[in-house]
N, C-alpha and C positions, 0 to 999 in steps of 0.2 A: 746198444743201451736204449731203454725206453724211459723217457723222462716226462714227468707230470709237472705242469705249472699250476699252482694254486693262486688265483688272481681274482679280484672283485668282478671285473667285467672284461669282455672281449670287444667292447664297443669302442672303436677308434674315436668317435666324436666326443667321448667323455675325457679324452686326453689320458694322462697317466702313462704307465710303462708298457701298455699293451702293444704298441707299434714295435717297440724294441723286442718284445717277446716273440712276435711274429717273425722278425728278422733273425732272431736266434734260432727259431725253428728251421728257417732256410739253411742256416749254417750247420745245424745239427744233422739235417738230412744229407747235406753234402759230405759229412763225415761218416755217414752210414747209420746214424741214430734216428730215433723217432721221438716226436713230441706230441703231447696232448695237453689240454687245458681243463681244469675244474674251475668253473666260474659260478657266480651268484646271479647270472642273467636268467631270464625265463627261456625255456627251450623254444618258444615260438618267436623270440626276438630275431629280427632280420640280421643283426650282427652275428648271431650264432650260426645262421645258415650260410653267411658269406665268409666266415672265418677260414683262413688257409690252413689251419690245424684242426684236428678233431677236438670238439668242445663238449664236455659233459656239463650242461647247464642245469644246475639244481636250485635255481632261485625261484622265488614266488613271483607271480604275475603282479605287476605294480597296480596298486589300488588307485582308482580315480577319485576316491572320497577326499574331501577337504578336511576331515577330522584329524585331530592331533595324533591319535594312535596310528592311523593309516599313514600319515606323513612320516612318522617315526619309523615304521616298518619299511617304507620305501627307502628312507635315508640309510638305515642300518643294513639293509639287505639280509635281514635275519632269516636263516635257513637251516633248521636242524637236519633236514634231509641231506644237506651237503656234508655235515659231520658224519652221519651214518654211512654215506657213500664212501667217504675217504677211509673210515675205519675198515670197511669191507674190502676195499680195492688197493690200499696203499702198498701192500706187499707184492702186488703184481708189477710194480715199477722198480727200475734200478736206481732211481733217484727222484727226488721232488725238489722243485724250486718254488719258494714262496715269494711272490712279487708284490712289494708294497706293504704298508703298515696302516694301522688305525682304521680298519674296517672289519666287518665280520669274517672276511676270508682268513684273516690271521687267527681268529678264534677257531674257525674250522680246522686250520692247520694244527693249532695247539692241541685241540681235543682229538682230532683224527689221526695224528701221528704219534701220540703218546706211547702207544704199545707196539708201534710198527718197528720192524727191523730195517726198514728202508732209510738210508741217509738222506738228509735234506739240507738245503742251503736257504738262507733268508737273504733276499736282495732288497734292501730298503729303498733303493732308487731316490736317495736324497731326502727321504721323509723324516729323517732325524735332525735336519738342519735347524740351527737356532733361530733363523729368520722367522719361522712359524711361531716361536715363543713370543718374540717382540711384536709381531703383527696380530696374533690372535691369542692374547694372554689367557682368556677363559678356556679356550680349547686346549691350551697347553696344560692347564690344571687337570682337565679330564684325561689328557694323554699321560700325565704323570702317574695317575692312578692305574691306567691300563698298563703302563710300563711295569708296574710292580707285579701284577697278577697274570698278564698275558704276553705282551710284546717282549719284555725282558726275558722271562723264562723260555719263550719260544726261541729267541736268538741264542741264548746260552746253551740250549739243547741241540743246536744245529752243528753239522759238520763244519760249517763256516758261515759267517756273515759276510756277504760280498759287498764290496764298496767299489765305486767307479774310480775314485781318485784318493790319494793320500789325504788331501784336504778334506774331502767328505768324511773320511774315517776319523780324522783328528777332531773335527768340529763335533761329531757325534759323541766321541769318547769324553770330550770336555763337558758335555751337557748332561748325559744320561747316567744315572747311578742307581743301583750298583751295575758294574759292567761285567767283567768276567767272561767276555765273549771271545771266541776264536775268530780272528779277522783275516780277510784275504782281499787285497786290492786286485781286482780282475780286469779293470778297464771297462770300456764299453765302446759302442760304435754302431755301425749299420752296414748293410750290404753295399757293395760297390754299385754306383749308379749305372743304369743302362747307357749305352752309347747314345749320344745326341742324334736326333733325327728331325727332319722337317715336320713330321706329324706332331711332334711335341710342341713346336712353335705354333702350329695351326690350332692345336687343341687349346692351348693357353689363350691365344688371341681370340678364340671363339667365346671365352668366358669374360674377357676384359676389353671393353670398347673404350676408345679414346686415348689409347697408348701410342698406337702406330709405332714409330721408330724411336720414341722418346726414351731417354735413360730412366731407369727406375730402381729404387730400393725395394727389397722384398721382405716383409714379415710373413712368416709361414708357420702356422700352428694355432693352438687354442688361444682365443682372444680373451685374456683374463688379466686382472689387475697385477697378479704376480709377474706377468710377462712385461710389465711396464707399458701397457697400451696407452695410458694417458700421457706419460712423458714422451712417448714416441710421437703422438699426434701433435702435442704442444711444441716439441723440438722441431718437427718438420715445419710447423707454422712459423717458427722463428727463422728457419733456414731458407725457405723455398724462394723468397723474392730474390731476383737476380740469378736464378738458376732455372734450367729447363727440366729439372728432375721431377719425377713423379714418385709416389709411394703406393705400393700394393700391400694391403693388409688382408691376407687370405687365411681363413680358418673358421671353425665353429666357435660359438661363444654365447654368453647370456645376452638375450636381445636388449635388455635394458642397459647393459654396460656398453654394447655396441652403439646404441642410440646416444649415450653420453659422449662417446668418442666422436660421433658424427657432429654433435653440437659443438664440441671443441674445435673441430675442423672448420665449421662454418664461422665461428667467432674469429678464427685466425685468418680467414679469407682464402684458405687453401683447399676448400672442399672439392673443387673441380680437379685438383691434382691427386686426390686420394681415391683409390679404387678398392671396392669391397666385393670380391667375387665369391665369397663363401669358401667352403672347404674344397680344396683341390686334391685330386687323386690321379694316379696313373700318368698318362701323357700330359695332362694339364699341369700337374705338379712339376714334372721334370722340365716342361717347357718354361714354366715360371722361374725355376732355378737356373737353368742354362742361360736364360735370356736376361737375368737381372745384372745390374752393375755390381751390386753387393747385397748380401743377405744381412738383415739387421735384427738383433735381439737384445733389447735393453733391460733384461729381466732384473728384478729385485732379488731373485733366488732361482738358480737353475743348476740342478745336479750335473747334467751333461749337456742336453740339447741335441737330440738326434738330428734335427734340421741343420744345426751348425755343421755336423759331420757330413751330412748330405751335400751341403753347399760346398764345403771344402773338396769333397769327392768330385764335384762337377767343375772344379777349377775356378770357383767364384770366391772373391774376397769376402770377409765377414766383418761386420761392425757389431761388437758385442760388449756387454757390460762386464766389469770385473767381478760381478756376482755370479757369472757363469763359471762353474768350477774348472772348465778346461781353458779358461782365458789365458792362463799362464803358458800353456802349450802353444796357443795361437800366437801369443806375443813373442815367445822365443823363436818360433818359426818365421816370424814376420809375415804371417798369412792374413793379417787383418788389422783393424784399429780397435784398441781397447779403450773404453770410456767408463765413467762412473754412471750409476743408475739415477742420474739427475737430468732435468730438462736442459740445463746449460751445457753439460758435458756431452750429451747426445747430439745437440745441435752443432757443437764445435767439432765433433767427430765427423758428422756429415760434411761440414765445410772442408775439413782436412782431406777427406777422401776425394771429394770432387775437385780439389785443387791438384791432385796427382794427375800426371799425364797418362795417356793410354798405355804406354809401355810399362810404367810403374805399376799400374793396376793389373796388367796382364802378368807381370812377374810375381806380384802378390798372390794372384790366383794359382800360378804354377807351384809356388811354395806351399800353398794350402793343399794342393793335390798330393804332393809328396808327403805332407803331414798325415793326410788321411790314410795313405797306403801303408805308412809305417806304424801308425798308432791307433787309428779309429776304424779299422775294418773289423766287423763283428765276429769274424772267424777266430780272431785271437781270444776274444772273451769266451766264445763257445768252447775252445780248447781248454781254457783255464777251468771252466765250470765242470767239464767232463772229467778232468784230472782230479778235482776235489772229490767228486762223487765216486770215482773209481777207487781212489785211495781209501776213502771211508768204508768201502765195501770189503776191503781186503782183510 
């Protein structure tokens, strides 16, 4: 089976579902299938050249102009060429997966697949969550219009709309009308982590000075307000005195937001205990995960959290908010500590975790590894998606 993903960008630094898409590609290839991407990146972008899957990049080159029209084009990723390409090539594929919503790639899919015989799946990746309505009410009004003429019809025409969890599906159904969508909960996950090696530890330590053998909590991912970066820093500021723990905040993010977080750390007096290595990849990332005492993610909204699954796969406990949609699975497996997405609750979770003895933390990590193996290996999701597309073609 040859599968095409339609997604806004293949650039990992932008966050979003692309990392999971690449891991799905690994799983598809192990099953004997192939995967390609149609994106709105420019063909000269470094992310296109470095992608582990074939990428058909049909986007415009970003304008450096400060004008309103140029900024709007950059933001929207408007690309009629992508629509034309999909119309021409859609029937060359056995199935299409549309990843994400609320950007021009879904318009590409809506127009490009209208007359195609190729079945498709829409994977919303948590982008129908009601949190966005309460946090960005004006954007939600615009999305409500888009739902009527693009996103809604696109999803209703799909072989299935794929959801990670029943909770994600139920929240979406309660908010968006009209519905009339064929739904399928397919789970999610990531590839099994590579075996731990000394080179991973060395690579990570080469990026972070001042840790030595100190215990540390690890935040790994896009540094964004949705991920609870401000409450994480403030909570650590409330917790750190009387502890020898450090906090590593690793990932890309808006420079002004990171500067704000650094200011919060300085005001709390814990700036020397917080490390900012930037985005970690390869051995650096795995060294950070295997070496941490726990991975922490206090998100205000998180559909899945690939890094949570990666930490569990490494046998590391997790401290996550109850707004991460897989928090119930983690809690039932006793693989971590669940908190609210508030400063006080996150600080209390840190305290609870470090009061556990080494044996209790190790047992928590082992339970997490079993949870990963049974529920969060991406191969299970890949099998579900292939089955949906295969059934739709019959």
